[in-house]
Structure formats: structure tokens, C-alpha cells
C-alpha positions in Angstrom: 29.9 -106.0 68.0 29.1 -102.3 67.9 26.4 -101.0 70.3 23.4 -99.6 68.6 22.6 -95.9 69.0 18.9 -95.5 68.3 19.3 -91.7 67.6 21.6 -92.7 64.7 19.0 -95.3 63.6 16.2 -92.6 63.6 18.5 -90.2 61.7 19.1 -92.9 59.1 15.3 -93.6 58.8 14.5 -89.9 58.4 17.3 -89.3 55.9 16.2 -92.3 53.9 12.6 -91.2 53.9 13.5 -87.6 52.8 15.8 -88.8 50.0 13.5 -91.5 48.7 10.6 -89.2 48.6 12.7 -86.7 46.7 14.5 -89.0 44.3 12.8 -92.4 44.4 14.1 -95.8 45.5 16.6 -96.5 42.7 18.1 -93.0 42.7 18.9 -93.0 46.4 22.2 -94.8 47.1 23.1 -95.8 50.6 26.1 -93.4 50.5 23.7 -90.4 50.1 21.5 -91.7 53.0 24.6 -92.0 55.2 25.8 -88.5 54.2 22.3 -86.9 55.0 22.1 -88.9 58.3 25.6 -87.7 59.2 26.9 -91.2 59.7 29.3 -93.4 57.8 28.0 -95.8 55.2 29.2 -98.7 57.3 27.1 -97.5 60.2 23.9 -98.0 58.2 24.7 -101.7 58.1 24.8 -101.9 61.9 21.0 -101.3 61.8 20.0 -102.6 58.4 21.1 -105.7 56.4 20.9 -103.9 53.0 19.0 -101.2 51.1 15.9 -103.5 50.7 15.9 -104.2 54.4 16.2 -100.5 55.2 13.3 -99.6 52.8 11.0 -102.4 54.3 11.8 -101.3 57.9 11.2 -97.7 56.9 7.8 -98.7 55.5 7.0 -100.6 58.7 8.1 -97.6 60.7 5.8 -95.3 58.8 2.8 -97.7 58.9 3.3 -98.2 62.7 3.4 -94.5 63.2 0.1 -94.2 61.3 -1.5 -97.1 63.2 -0.5 -95.6 66.5 -2.1 -92.3 65.6 -5.2 -93.8 64.0 -5.9 -96.2 66.8 -5.0 -93.8 69.7 -8.6 -93.2 70.6 -10.3 -96.1 69.0 -13.4 -97.1 70.9 -14.1 -100.8 70.7 -17.5 -100.3 72.2 -18.7 -97.9 69.5 -21.0 -99.1 66.7 -19.4 -100.4 63.5 -20.4 -97.2 61.7 -18.9 -95.0 64.4 -15.6 -97.0 64.5 -15.5 -97.0 60.7 -15.9 -93.2 60.5 -13.6 -92.5 63.3 -10.9 -94.7 61.8 -11.2 -93.1 58.4 -11.2 -89.5 59.8 -8.0 -90.2 61.8 -6.5 -92.0 58.8 -7.0 -88.9 56.6 -5.8 -86.6 59.4 -2.6 -88.6 59.7 -1.9 -88.5 55.9 -2.6 -84.8 55.7 -0.4 -83.9 58.7 2.5 -86.3 58.0 3.3 -85.6 54.4 6.7 -87.4 54.4 5.2 -90.6 55.7 2.3 -90.3 53.3 4.6 -89.8 50.3 6.8 -92.8 51.3 3.8 -95.1 52.0 2.2 -94.1 48.7 5.3 -94.7 46.7 6.2 -98.0 48.5 2.7 -99.5 48.1 3.1 -99.4 44.3 6.6 -101.0 44.4 7.5 -104.7 44.3 9.9 -104.3 47.2 7.6 -105.2 50.1 8.9 -108.5 51.7 6.6 -111.1 53.2 7.8 -110.7 56.7 7.0 -106.9 56.8 3.7 -107.4 55.0 2.6 -109.9 57.7 3.8 -107.6 60.5 1.8 -104.7 59.0 -1.3 -106.9 58.7 -0.9 -107.7 62.4 -0.6 -104.0 63.2 -3.9 -103.2 61.7 -5.7 -106.5 62.7 -7.7 -104.6 65.5 -9.3 -102.4 62.9 -9.5 -104.9 60.0 -11.6 -107.2 62.2 -14.3 -104.5 61.8 -14.8 -105.6 58.2 -15.6 -109.1 59.2 -17.8 -108.0 62.1 -19.7 -105.6 59.7 -20.3 -108.3 57.2 -21.5 -110.8 59.8 -23.9 -108.3 61.3 -25.0 -107.1 57.8 -23.8 -103.6 58.4 -21.4 -103.9 55.4 -22.3 -105.3 52.0 -21.6 -108.9 51.6 -18.6 -108.5 49.2 -15.0 -109.6 49.5 -13.3 -107.8 52.4 -10.6 -106.5 50.1 -13.3 -104.5 48.2 -14.6 -103.0 51.4 -11.1 -102.0 52.4 -10.4 -100.6 49.0 -13.5 -98.3 49.2 -12.4 -97.3 52.6 -8.8 -96.4 51.9 -8.3 -95.7 48.1 -10.6 -92.7 47.7 -9.1 -91.1 50.9 -5.5 -91.7 49.5 -6.4 -90.1 46.2 -7.8 -87.0 47.8 -4.8 -86.6 50.1 -2.5 -87.2 47.1 -4.2 -84.3 45.4 -4.1 -82.2 48.5 -0.3 -82.7 48.8 0.1 -82.0 45.1 -1.7 -78.7 45.8 -4.4 -79.5 43.2 -7.1 -79.8 45.8 -8.0 -77.9 49.0 -9.1 -80.4 51.6 -11.5 -78.7 54.2 -13.1 -80.3 57.2 -16.4 -80.2 55.4 -14.9 -82.1 52.5 -13.4 -84.7 54.8 -16.9 -85.2 56.3 -18.2 -85.7 52.7 -15.4 -88.2 51.8 -16.1 -90.2 55.0 -19.9 -90.2 54.4 -19.5 -91.2 50.7 -17.1 -94.0 51.7 -19.5 -95.2 54.3 -22.4 -95.1 51.8 -20.3 -97.2 49.4 -19.7 -100.0 51.8 -22.8 -100.1 54.1 -25.4 -102.8 53.6 -28.7 -101.5 51.9 -31.9 -103.4 52.0 
């Protein structure tokens, strides 16, 4: 059995992300990924079972990188509002500053390729933050609606603004980020 070289694995991941972002999933054959990563096509199969496995692991890799950044200074002792706003600010910053990961995540989320194992692993990655939704509902900080709706109002508007920013149809300033965060908070917070 061949010994794994994680530099090669990282090169394959980066090459796959670049090519998939440029050409899409179906128009990116493994041979092109191998060529761009400067490895043989057979080498890819040392690290990944097949193209679907590569794409799912690439998605996990991008989401883990995002989680690590977003949660790097997460303060468990802050109020729900402070944690919510901190999370959303770091989420937007990551997506703005990591265009390749953003483009891949955005494309992958709307595809049918996500397998159950990776989906569960990603849910566990973000469990620390996602528990804030339940806490916020229990303490009547968030509206008493399905958690999926609260999460949608947290993530989806931010994703759209970052999508427009990367398409160069929208200039995203710090002041605008502040407004996005405040409007998102206003949408989910409980009101008497």
C-alpha cells in the first residue's frame, strides 16, 4: 500500500476546487484535476474513492476551514445576541476573504451530491453554534419558529450579499456588513 503524502492530497483538493469553480462538477474530469495537481490520475485514488468522494471531502474541507475561522474567537459566555452577531460577522468575513471556498460551498449546496455521512459530519462541526438557536428559542430571545427558518434568516441573506460582492455587482463595506447583521438579528429576535 502506497504511503499517503498530504501535500499531494492538499494539491489535489486545491486543484479540484479551482477547476470545479471554473467549470462545474460535470465538466471537471479526474484527469484534469490530476494534471492541475501535478499528480497521476491513479494518485487521486490513493486519497479518494471516486469523484463523488473527492467532491464530498472537498466540501467538508471547505466547511471545516470556515468553521475553524468563524469559531476561532467564539465566546460561550457572551449573550445570545452577542454570539449571534459575532458568528454572522465572522461568517461574512470568511466568505468575503475566501472566494474559492465560498464559490465551491455555494455551488455544492445546490447540488444533489452531498452524501449523508458528510452531511452529518458537517452538522457536528457546527453543533456548537447551532445550539444557540435552541437556547435563543428557550429563553425567548429568538422567535418561536422552526430552527431551520431562524438559520435561513441568519445565513441566506449574508450568502446573497457575498455572492453579489464576488460577482462585482455590489460593494460590501463594513457599514453595510453592520446593517446586514442588524437586519438579520431584527428578523429573528423575539418581539413582544
